[in-house]
N, C-alpha and C positions, 0 to 999 in steps of 0.2 A: 503493501498498499504505498509505504513512504516512495521506494522506487518510484509509482506511480507520479504521483505527485510533483518531484522529483523534474521527471520526464515533464508533466502537463506545464510546471516553472519556465523553466527551460523553452518550449516551444511559444508560449505567452511573450517571453522576454524577445526571442528571435522574432515574431512575428510585427513587435513593435518598435525595434530599434531600428535606430538608420539603415545601416547598414540595410534594412530591405523593404526600405519605406522605397514607395511607387514602384513596386514590382509588378503589381499588375493591371491593365490594361481592359476598356468596355467600351463598348461603343457600337455602331452601327453603320449600314452599307446597303445600297445599291447592286444588283449583278445581270450580268448580263450571258446566256448562255444561248449554246446553237446546236440541239438533240440530234445524235445522226440518227439516223434510222426510224425517227419518229417524227408518223403524220408526214407532212409536205412540203416546198415553198417554190417558187415559181420557176426556180431553174433546179434544184434540188431535191429530192429522199433527206426530208429531217424538217426540225421547226426549229424557229427564236422561241425562247424565253427570257422575262423578264423579272427578277424579285427583288425580295425584301427580309433582310436578316438582320440579325446581334449577332456580334462578338467579344470574344473573352480571353485576355490572355495571358498568364502566367512565366515570369522569367527565372527559369532553372539556373540558368546559369547565363556567365556575361555574352555570348553570343550563340545561345539554345532560348527560345520558348516554349512554352507546351500551350496551342491554339487551337481552339473550336470554335467552330460554327452554325448557327442553323437560320436558312431559309426558307422562307417563305414564295413560292411563284404559284401569284391567284390563278395565273391562266396559261400554262404549261405550252398551246399552242394548240393543246389535244383536249378533249373533254376534260372534267378536273380540275381541280390542281395539282400541285406538288408542290412535296418538302423536301430538303436536302439537307444534310446535317454532315458533317463534318470534325475531325478534333486527331493532333498527333504535333508533329514538331515542324518549327521554324529555325533555322538556322543559319546566322549570316553574320555582319561584322554593323557596326554604328559608328559614324561620323557626330560632330555637335549639330548639328541640324537632320543631315541625311542616313537613312538605314538602306542596306541592301540585302536579302536572304533569299536561298530558295525554302520547299516547302513541302510535305507527305503525310497528309494526313487522312486516316480510310477513314469509310464514310458511310453512308448510302442515299440511297434514291427511292420516295416513296410517292407514289400518283394514285391518288384520290380515286381514279378510274384506268383501270391499265390501258395505256394506251396502245396497246397489241387489237385490243376489242376481248381480252377474256372475259366472260361472261358466261351464265347460264341461262341458257334459251328456255323462256315462258311459252305457257301452253298460246300466249296471243304472240303476234311477231313483233318481239320486243324483247330487248334482252337485261336479264340486272346483272351491270357489270361490278366487275371486283377488285380488289385494290391489288398492286404490286408492289413486291418491297426488294430491290436488289442493293447489291452491295456494291459499292463504290473507291474509288481512290482517286485526289486530289495533291496534282502535281503540278508544280509551275515556281513561278519567281515573284517575288516581293520587295516593293519600291517604298519606304516610308519615309515622310517630311517629320519634323518635328518644330511647332511651335515654341515660342517664348511663356505661351501660355502653358504648357504641357499637355498641348491638347496635338495627334497625330492625326498626318492624312497617308492615305494608304491605300495603294492603287495594289490589284494584283491581278497576275497572267497566266495562263495555266490552263492545262486538261484536267476533265473529270472521265475520269474513266469507269466507266461501268460494265458490269457483269450481266446482263439479264436472264435469269435462269430459264429455262425452259418450263412451255407451260402450253395448255391445251385450250387451245382458241376457239369461244362458240360465238359466230355472228347472227345468229338468228337462227329460230327453229323450223327454217327451212331447209338449212347449208347444212353439211355435218362438220365437226369439231376439228379441228385441225392444229397440227404441233408446229408453235415456232419460237423464237426465245433459244437460248443456250449459246453465243454468239457475245463477244464485247463488244466496247465503243471508245472510243476517244472523242471526247466534246469541249470544242474549245470554251473555254470561259474566261470573264473578267469583273473585275469587280473594284467598285469607288467608294470609301468609307472615311468615316470621322470616328476618331477615340479620344477617349482620356485618359489619361496614369493619373493610378490612385496611389 
């Protein structure tokens, strides 16, 4: 019991000490992505999507952050909405006003209505859409600008790599089910955000 108290006291002192000050960042951002193989655009297969999200980071070491975010895309270019999440490492260098990093963050991609048309065919010619949840990883680069007031302007550019698991698609009660998915896509994505260091 005494050992636990000592450890708790050391932890509280460490968190409140000046050396650990301003190790946490939190903020919001907008993001744009082009989803390969989902829907179609004027010139190619795929669809664009715009989302808004929140982000938090903890400085684990001078050159390494633990970085995570959650994004909601109200209209992902397909029916329903999309939720995207990622958490992982961001590593690089910081100067007085600029920072440059690489990132690798495992995560997920969730569709409220599966973009491939997965659903259960009703008696009537309509479909009850299924949800989808697929693993993803976000890799790329980050550039940060640090203001004198402790604000951080951040720009991300990279690939969101999604592994769509194989699933059975039932488009309507008049068509036989078919198998889709079982492939990986690389999807270009960028974001621009503003954060505060605490």
